[in-house]
C-alpha positions in Angstrom: 0.0 0.0 0.0 1.3 3.4 -0.9 1.0 6.3 1.6 0.9 10.1 1.4 4.5 10.5 2.4 5.7 8.2 -0.4 3.6 10.1 -2.9 5.0 13.5 -1.8 8.6 12.3 -1.5 8.6 10.7 -4.9 6.5 13.0 -7.0 8.9 12.5 -9.9 7.5 9.1 -10.9 10.0 8.5 -13.6 12.7 7.6 -11.0 14.0 4.1 -11.4 13.6 1.6 -8.5 11.2 3.9 -6.7 7.5 3.0 -6.3 5.3 6.0 -7.1 1.6 6.3 -6.9 -0.4 7.5 -9.8 -1.6 11.1 -9.3 -5.4 11.3 -9.3 -7.7 14.3 -9.7 -11.4 13.8 -9.8 -14.1 16.6 -10.0 -17.8 16.2 -10.3 -19.2 19.7 -10.7 -21.9 21.9 -12.1 -19.6 24.6 -13.6 -18.2 24.6 -17.1 -15.1 22.7 -18.2 -12.6 25.3 -19.6 -10.2 23.4 -21.9 -7.5 26.1 -21.8 -7.6 26.1 -18.0 -7.2 22.4 -17.9 -4.3 22.5 -20.3 -2.6 25.2 -18.2 -3.0 23.0 -15.0 -1.2 20.0 -16.5 1.9 18.8 -14.5 4.1 16.0 -15.9 7.5 14.5 -15.1 10.4 14.4 -17.5 9.7 10.7 -18.0 6.2 11.2 -19.5 6.1 10.6 -23.2 2.3 10.8 -23.8 -0.5 13.0 -22.7 -3.9 11.9 -24.0 -7.0 14.0 -23.2 -10.6 13.5 -24.2 -13.2 16.2 -24.2 -16.7 14.8 -24.3 -19.2 17.2 -25.9 -23.0 17.1 -25.7 -24.4 16.2 -29.2 -27.4 17.8 -30.7 -29.2 14.5 -31.0 -30.0 11.7 -28.5 -31.6 8.4 -29.5 -32.5 10.0 -32.9 -34.2 13.0 -31.5 -33.0 16.6 -31.6 -32.1 17.9 -28.1 -31.2 21.3 -26.5 -29.2 19.9 -23.6 -28.6 16.9 -21.3 -29.3 17.0 -17.6 -26.8 14.8 -15.7 -27.6 13.6 -12.2 -25.5 11.5 -9.8 -25.2 10.0 -6.4 -22.0 11.9 -5.6 -20.5 9.7 -2.9 -21.1 6.5 -4.8 -19.8 8.1 -8.0 -16.6 9.1 -6.3 -16.2 5.6 -4.8 -16.7 4.0 -8.2 -14.2 6.4 -9.9 -11.6 5.6 -7.2 -12.1 1.9 -7.8 -11.6 2.4 -11.5 -8.5 4.5 -10.8 -7.1 1.7 -8.7 -7.7 -0.8 -11.5 -6.2 1.5 -14.0 -3.0 1.9 -11.9 -2.7 -1.9 -11.7 -3.0 -2.4 -15.5 -0.8 0.4 -16.9 2.2 2.5 -15.8 0.2 5.7 -15.6 1.8 8.8 -14.1 -1.5 10.7 -13.6 -5.2 10.8 -14.4 -7.5 13.8 -14.2 -11.2 13.5 -14.7 -13.9 16.1 -14.6 -17.6 15.2 -15.1 -20.3 17.9 -15.1 -23.7 17.4 -13.5 -26.8 19.5 -14.0 -27.9 20.9 -17.4 -25.2 20.9 -20.1 -26.2 22.5 -23.4 -25.4 21.1 -26.8 -21.8 21.8 -28.0 -20.6 22.2 -24.4 -18.2 19.9 -22.7 -19.6 17.4 -20.2 -16.4 15.3 -19.6 -12.7 15.9 -19.5 -10.3 12.9 -19.1 -6.5 13.3 -19.2 -4.0 10.4 -18.9 -0.3 10.9 -18.7 2.0 7.9 -19.3 5.5 7.0 -20.5 4.2 5.8 -23.9 1.2 6.6 -26.2 -0.1 3.0 -26.4 -0.7 2.7 -22.7 -2.1 6.2 -22.4 -4.6 5.6 -25.2 -5.6 2.2 -23.9 -6.0 3.4 -20.3 -8.0 6.5 -21.4 -10.4 4.5 -23.5 -10.8 1.8 -20.9 -11.6 4.4 -18.2 -14.3 6.1 -20.3 -15.9 2.8 -21.2 -15.9 1.5 -17.6 -17.1 4.9 -16.3 -20.1 4.7 -18.6 -20.8 1.2 -17.4 -20.3 1.4 -13.7 -20.4 5.0 -12.4 -23.9 6.2 -11.2 -24.3 9.2 -13.4 -27.6 9.4 -15.3 -28.5 11.6 -18.2 -31.9 12.9 -19.3 -32.1 14.6 -22.7 -33.8 18.0 -22.8 -35.8 18.1 -26.0 -35.3 20.9 -28.5 -38.8 22.2 -27.8 -38.0 22.6 -24.1 -35.7 25.3 -22.7 -33.2 24.0 -20.0 -34.1 24.8 -16.4 -31.6 27.5 -15.4 -31.8 26.3 -11.7 -30.1 23.0 -12.8 -27.2 24.7 -14.5 
């Protein structure tokens, strides 16, 4: 088991023969995801060779119907727990330096980001594989539900 002191003392996870924990950042929030802000907050070691990020955008259609937005709801504590279990599994499978994930809740209008996932790893293959696996498993296991807001309906500003 890795502890906080080990994480702080060995923040440069590229060091040989030193066990380093994967850095994890998780946010479930109502506010917008600012791509430029996320890029500016990136921290990587000199051993990182790949940074993969995925920005999920709300489409204008859902199940063949035109929509105005999607309303996301979650059971926050359970979602955080499930994300941490996924991060644990991700760390076991790949040599990932860090993962950052932001998922919005509330009403997210079409063409706005609802999800940001960033994976930093030594090589592109493991970064791509880990990122895709995380998104697929998140959709399958994490209690975040979405309800399309039809085009004829205006989004509820209280939910935004």
